[in-house]
C-alpha positions as CSV (number, residue, x, y, z in Angstrom):
1,X,-121.1,-150.0,-13.6
2,X,-117.5,-149.3,-11.9
3,X,-117.2,-146.7,-14.1
4,X,-120.6,-145.1,-13.6
5,X,-120.3,-145.2,-9.6
6,X,-116.8,-144.0,-11.1
7,X,-118.0,-140.8,-12.7
8,X,-120.8,-140.1,-10.0
9,X,-118.2,-140.3,-7.2
10,X,-115.7,-137.5,-9.1
11,X,-119.3,-135.5,-9.6
12,X,-119.8,-135.5,-5.6
13,X,-116.3,-135.0,-4.9
14,X,-116.4,-131.6,-7.2
15,X,-119.7,-131.0,-5.7
16,X,-118.5,-131.0,-2.3
17,X,-115.4,-128.9,-3.5
18,X,-117.6,-126.2,-4.8
19,X,-119.4,-126.5,-0.9
20,X,-116.8,-124.7,0.1
21,X,-116.9,-121.5,-1.2
22,X,-119.9,-121.5,1.4
23,X,-118.6,-120.0,4.5
24,X,-119.8,-122.1,7.2
25,X,-118.1,-125.4,5.6
26,X,-115.2,-123.6,4.8
27,X,-114.3,-122.7,8.3
28,X,-115.8,-126.5,9.4
29,X,-112.9,-127.8,6.7
30,X,-110.1,-125.9,8.4
31,X,-111.2,-127.6,11.3
32,X,-110.5,-130.9,9.8
33,X,-114.3,-132.2,10.2
34,X,-115.3,-132.8,6.5
35,X,-112.5,-135.0,6.5
36,X,-114.1,-137.6,6.9
37,X,-117.0,-136.8,3.7
38,X,-113.5,-135.9,1.1
39,X,-112.0,-139.7,2.5
40,X,-114.7,-141.4,1.4
41,X,-115.0,-139.8,-2.1
42,X,-111.2,-140.5,-2.4
43,X,-111.4,-143.8,-1.2
44,X,-114.2,-144.6,-3.4
45,X,-112.7,-143.3,-6.5
46,X,-109.5,-145.5,-5.6
47,X,-111.2,-148.5,-5.4
48,X,-113.6,-148.4,-8.2
49,X,-110.1,-147.1,-10.4
50,X,-108.1,-149.8,-9.4
51,X,-111.6,-152.0,-10.4
52,X,-111.3,-151.0,-13.8
53,X,-108.0,-152.0,-15.0
54,X,-108.6,-155.3,-13.2
55,X,-112.0,-156.1,-15.4
56,X,-110.0,-154.9,-18.5
57,X,-107.3,-157.7,-17.7
58,X,-110.5,-160.1,-17.1
59,X,-112.2,-159.3,-20.8
60,X,-108.7,-159.4,-22.7
61,X,-107.9,-162.7,-21.3
62,X,-103.9,-161.1,-20.8
63,X,-102.8,-163.1,-17.7
64,X,-105.7,-166.2,-18.3
65,X,-103.0,-168.3,-15.5
66,X,-104.5,-165.3,-13.0
67,X,-108.0,-165.3,-14.4
68,X,-109.5,-166.3,-10.9
69,X,-108.0,-164.4,-8.9
70,X,-108.3,-161.4,-11.1
71,X,-111.8,-162.2,-11.0
72,X,-111.5,-162.1,-7.4
73,X,-110.2,-158.7,-7.2
74,X,-112.3,-157.7,-8.9
75,X,-115.3,-158.4,-6.8
76,X,-113.5,-157.7,-3.5
77,X,-112.9,-153.8,-5.2
78,X,-116.0,-153.8,-6.3
79,X,-118.2,-154.8,-2.9
80,X,-115.6,-152.1,-1.2
81,X,-115.6,-149.6,-3.8
82,X,-119.8,-149.6,-3.9
83,X,-120.3,-150.4,0.6
84,X,-117.4,-146.9,0.7
85,X,-120.0,-145.1,-2.2
86,X,-123.4,-146.0,-0.3
87,X,-120.8,-143.8,2.4
88,X,-120.6,-141.3,0.2
89,X,-123.8,-140.7,-0.5
90,X,-124.7,-140.5,3.1
91,X,-122.3,-138.5,3.8
92,X,-123.8,-136.3,0.8
93,X,-126.8,-136.5,1.7
94,X,-125.6,-135.2,5.6
95,X,-123.6,-132.1,4.0
96,X,-126.7,-130.8,1.8
97,X,-128.6,-130.8,4.8
98,X,-125.9,-129.0,7.0
99,X,-125.3,-126.4,3.7
100,X,-129.1,-125.8,3.5
101,X,-129.4,-125.1,7.4
102,X,-126.4,-123.1,8.1
103,X,-125.3,-121.8,4.7
């Protein structure tokens, strides 16, 4: 699940970067108005990217003494990553509306 959401986050980041070719969007980016949108994408990628190796450690049972802590960490990073991802989707929808009306 985390790998799929990581892919969606990465794709969303790519589309947002592509929006920077729009003159109006580029001006807003210079003013820092789009930082919130990009930061949501970066955070989503970060949390899911941390979650994936922790999941592999659990599956491979590398550190059996720390399994409870690893499971907690995996759930924590997944929940936070999912929350940020949902926020990213809202930001992405707002950005698309903005481009349609101003671009």
